[in-house]
C-alpha positions as CSV (number, residue, x, y, z in Angstrom):
1,M,20.0,-98.5,-0.2
2,V,17.6,-101.5,-0.3
3,L,14.1,-101.0,1.1
4,L,13.0,-104.5,2.1
5,T,9.2,-104.9,2.2
6,F,6.9,-107.9,2.8
7,N,3.2,-108.3,2.1
8,I,1.4,-110.3,4.8
9,S,-1.9,-111.2,3.1
10,I,-4.2,-113.8,1.7
11,S,-3.1,-114.7,-1.8
12,E,-4.5,-112.3,-4.4
13,N,-6.5,-115.2,-5.8
14,K,-8.3,-115.7,-2.5
15,L,-9.4,-119.2,-3.5
16,L,-8.8,-122.0,-1.1
17,S,-7.7,-125.2,-2.8
18,N,-7.8,-127.1,0.4
19,K,-11.3,-127.1,1.8
20,N,-10.0,-128.4,5.2
21,F,-8.4,-125.0,5.9
22,T,-10.5,-123.0,8.4
23,E,-10.2,-119.3,8.8
24,N,-8.2,-119.8,12.1
25,S,-5.9,-122.4,10.6
26,L,-5.2,-120.2,7.6
27,I,-4.3,-117.3,9.9
28,K,-2.0,-119.6,11.9
29,A,-0.3,-120.8,8.7
30,I,0.3,-117.2,7.6
31,E,1.8,-116.4,11.0
32,E,4.1,-119.4,10.8
33,K,5.4,-118.3,7.3
34,T,5.9,-114.8,8.5
35,E,8.0,-116.1,11.5
36,I,10.4,-117.6,9.0
37,I,10.9,-114.2,7.4
38,L,11.4,-112.6,10.8
39,L,14.1,-115.2,11.7
40,L,16.0,-114.6,8.5
41,L,15.9,-110.8,9.1
42,E,17.1,-111.3,12.7
43,L,19.9,-113.5,11.5
44,H,21.2,-110.7,9.2
45,E,20.2,-107.8,11.5
46,F,18.0,-106.2,8.8
47,Q,15.0,-104.1,9.5
48,A,12.1,-104.2,7.0
49,T,8.6,-102.9,6.4
50,F,5.7,-105.3,6.7
51,F,2.5,-104.4,4.8
52,I,-0.4,-106.1,6.6
53,E,-3.5,-106.7,4.5
54,V,-6.2,-104.5,6.1
55,S,-8.9,-107.2,6.0
56,I,-7.0,-109.6,8.3
57,A,-5.0,-107.1,10.4
58,E,-7.4,-107.4,13.4
59,R,-6.8,-111.2,13.4
60,L,-3.1,-110.8,13.3
61,Q,-2.7,-108.6,16.3
62,K,-0.2,-111.0,18.0
63,L,1.9,-111.2,14.9
64,I,1.8,-107.5,14.4
65,K,3.0,-106.9,18.0
66,N,5.8,-109.4,17.4
67,I,6.9,-107.7,14.1
68,S,6.9,-104.3,15.7
69,S,8.7,-105.4,18.9
70,N,11.5,-106.7,16.6
71,G,12.0,-103.2,15.3
72,H,10.2,-103.6,11.9
73,E,7.7,-101.1,10.5
74,I,4.0,-101.9,10.3
75,A,2.1,-100.5,7.3
76,F,-1.1,-101.5,5.6
77,Y,-1.8,-103.3,2.3
78,N,-5.2,-102.7,0.8
79,I,-6.7,-105.2,-1.6
80,S,-10.5,-104.5,-1.4
81,S,-11.3,-102.7,1.8
82,T,-13.3,-99.4,2.0
83,T,-11.9,-96.2,3.4
84,D,-14.1,-96.4,6.4
85,F,-12.9,-99.9,7.2
86,I,-9.2,-98.9,6.7
87,E,-9.6,-95.8,9.0
88,K,-11.2,-97.9,11.7
89,T,-8.6,-100.6,11.5
90,K,-5.8,-98.1,11.4
91,Q,-7.0,-96.5,14.6
92,N,-7.3,-99.9,16.4
93,I,-3.9,-101.1,15.4
94,E,-2.3,-97.7,16.2
95,Q,-3.8,-97.9,19.7
96,I,-2.4,-101.4,20.2
97,L,1.1,-100.5,18.9
98,E,1.1,-97.0,20.4
99,K,2.7,-96.0,17.1
100,P,1.4,-94.3,14.0
101,I,0.9,-96.3,10.8
102,R,2.4,-94.1,8.1
103,G,2.3,-96.3,4.9
104,L,-0.4,-97.8,2.7
105,R,0.3,-100.1,-0.2
106,Q,-2.2,-100.6,-3.1
107,K,-2.5,-101.9,-6.6
108,H,-4.2,-100.2,-9.6
109,H,-4.4,-96.8,-7.7
110,Q,-7.6,-97.9,-5.9
111,F,-7.7,-94.7,-3.9
112,S,-6.8,-91.2,-5.0
113,Y,-4.0,-89.5,-3.2
114,P,-6.3,-87.0,-1.5
115,E,-8.3,-89.9,-0.1
116,I,-5.1,-91.6,1.2
117,Q,-3.9,-88.4,2.8
118,K,-7.3,-87.9,4.4
119,M,-6.8,-91.3,6.1
120,E,-3.7,-89.8,7.6
121,F,-1.1,-91.9,5.8
122,R,2.1,-90.2,4.9
123,Y,3.2,-92.4,2.0
124,V,1.7,-94.8,-0.5
125,S,3.5,-97.7,-2.1
126,E,2.1,-98.3,-5.6
127,I,2.6,-101.8,-6.9
128,E,1.4,-103.4,-10.1
129,E,0.0,-106.8,-10.9
130,S,2.8,-109.4,-11.1
131,S,1.9,-111.9,-13.8
132,I,3.6,-114.1,-16.4
133,N,3.6,-111.2,-18.9
134,F,6.1,-109.2,-16.9
135,L,8.8,-109.9,-19.6
136,W,6.8,-107.9,-22.1
137,R,5.5,-105.0,-20.0
138,K,7.1,-101.9,-18.6
139,L,5.9,-100.2,-15.4
140,T,3.2,-97.6,-16.0
141,S,4.0,-95.6,-12.8
142,R,6.3,-92.6,-12.8
143,A,9.7,-93.7,-11.7
144,G,11.2,-92.6,-8.4
145,I,9.7,-91.2,-5.2
146,H,7.7,-88.0,-5.7
147,I,5.2,-86.0,-3.7
148,E,1.6,-85.5,-4.6
149,N,-0.9,-83.7,-2.3
150,D,1.8,-83.7,0.4
151,L,1.9,-87.5,0.1
152,N,5.1,-89.4,-0.6
153,V,4.4,-91.7,-3.6
154,I,6.8,-94.7,-4.0
155,P,6.3,-96.7,-7.3
156,E,7.8,-100.1,-7.9
157,S,11.6,-100.1,-8.6
158,Q,12.7,-101.2,-12.0
159,S,16.0,-102.4,-13.2
160,P,17.7,-100.2,-15.9
161,Y,19.8,-103.3,-16.5
162,S,17.0,-105.6,-17.5
163,Q,13.9,-103.4,-17.4
164,L,12.3,-105.9,-15.0
165,P,10.5,-104.7,-11.8
166,F,11.8,-105.8,-8.4
167,N,8.5,-107.4,-7.6
168,D,7.5,-110.7,-5.9
169,Y,7.3,-112.8,-9.1
170,V,10.7,-111.6,-10.5
171,L,12.3,-112.5,-7.2
172,Q,10.6,-115.9,-7.3
173,V,11.6,-117.0,-10.8
174,T,14.7,-115.0,-11.9
175,P,18.0,-116.9,-11.7
176,M,19.7,-115.4,-8.5
177,K,23.0,-114.5,-10.2
178,Y,21.0,-112.4,-12.7
179,Y,18.9,-110.9,-10.0
180,E,22.0,-109.9,-8.0
181,S,23.4,-108.2,-11.1
182,M,20.1,-106.4,-11.6
183,L,20.3,-105.2,-8.0
184,L,23.9,-103.9,-8.2
185,E,23.3,-102.2,-11.6
186,S,20.2,-100.5,-10.2
187,L,22.0,-99.2,-7.1
188,K,24.6,-97.6,-9.4
189,N,21.9,-95.6,-11.0
190,N,19.5,-95.0,-8.1
191,D,19.7,-94.1,-4.4
192,Y,17.4,-97.0,-3.5
193,V,15.8,-100.2,-4.7
194,M,12.5,-101.3,-3.2
195,I,12.1,-105.1,-3.1
196,Y,8.9,-106.8,-2.1
197,A,7.8,-110.4,-1.5
198,N,4.8,-112.2,0.1
199,A,4.6,-114.4,3.1
200,W,2.4,-116.8,1.1
201,Q,5.3,-117.5,-1.3
202,L,6.8,-119.6,1.5
203,F,4.0,-122.1,1.1
204,S,5.1,-125.1,-1.0
205,S,2.7,-126.2,-3.8
206,S,1.6,-129.2,-1.8
207,E,0.8,-127.4,1.4
208,S,-0.5,-124.1,0.0
209,P,-4.2,-123.3,0.9
210,F,-4.4,-121.1,-2.2
211,K,-5.2,-121.9,-5.8
212,L,-2.3,-120.4,-7.6
213,P,-1.7,-120.1,-11.4
214,F,0.9,-122.6,-12.6
215,Y,3.6,-119.9,-13.1
216,K,3.4,-118.9,-9.4
217,K,4.2,-122.5,-8.3
218,I,7.8,-122.2,-9.5
219,N,10.4,-121.9,-6.7
220,N,7.9,-121.4,-3.9
221,G,8.1,-123.0,-0.4
222,R,11.5,-123.9,0.8
223,K,13.1,-122.9,-2.5
224,F,11.8,-119.4,-2.0
225,E,13.1,-119.3,1.6
226,D,16.5,-120.3,0.2
227,R,16.2,-117.4,-2.3
228,L,15.6,-115.0,0.4
229,E,18.5,-116.2,2.4
230,Q,20.8,-116.0,-0.7
231,L,19.6,-112.5,-1.3
232,F,20.2,-111.5,2.3
233,Q,23.7,-113.0,2.2
234,F,24.5,-111.1,-1.1
235,I,23.3,-107.8,0.5
236,D,25.6,-108.6,3.5
237,E,28.6,-109.5,1.4
238,N,28.3,-106.4,-0.7
239,E,27.7,-104.1,2.4
240,I,24.5,-102.7,1.0
241,A,22.5,-100.7,3.5
242,V,19.0,-101.9,4.3
243,S,16.2,-99.6,5.6
244,R,12.6,-99.5,6.6
245,M,10.4,-97.3,4.4
246,K,9.7,-94.7,7.1
247,D,13.4,-94.3,8.0
248,Y,14.3,-93.7,4.4
249,L,11.5,-91.3,3.7
250,F,11.5,-89.3,7.0
């Protein structure tokens, strides 16, 4: 089983390199890149989970409705929001969708599991910082889904074949044949592999409103879109099941 997940967020750097970008034009650009992902998913009839950054969720209401109406799961991605802000945003988006938001994604264990449970999330997706040193580090999180404080905790998936995590950067830079071998080997040893990517990876270096480190400018834009399409074709050809997070967990 492949759990396909996408982060809809402002780049983790949060530094605009193009001063002509306004807040509205930035949101519009993010929406346009997300639409590309939605079209690819529709083409392959895959359902995925979209983790919307809490700080911009209210401004992405139209996009969120579109994602949900296409059968995908809406969850939250927290970068720097407070618990009060998350709870308020969660209530507002749940009212709009008329559906509960079950999942929260975070880095560096920002909130404790009791805090996350108190906000009425049912699972937390723990991801780690993806940087150029990924070749020399191993994931620090406990492997596999486990339950703490009645909360499902889902750490990053890691390939036993290469010891690389299935994070955004690895998908962006790893040769696709090697990545596909990683995926098959991992599925032989595990019930699922969670893959995640970011909508902002679909910006080319020339059009990106974000100031990215040099190593994150490799294979972005149209090249990254082609990588997603190649991955989806590979999943199809190998008849690998794809699921939303909530469907797999509950």
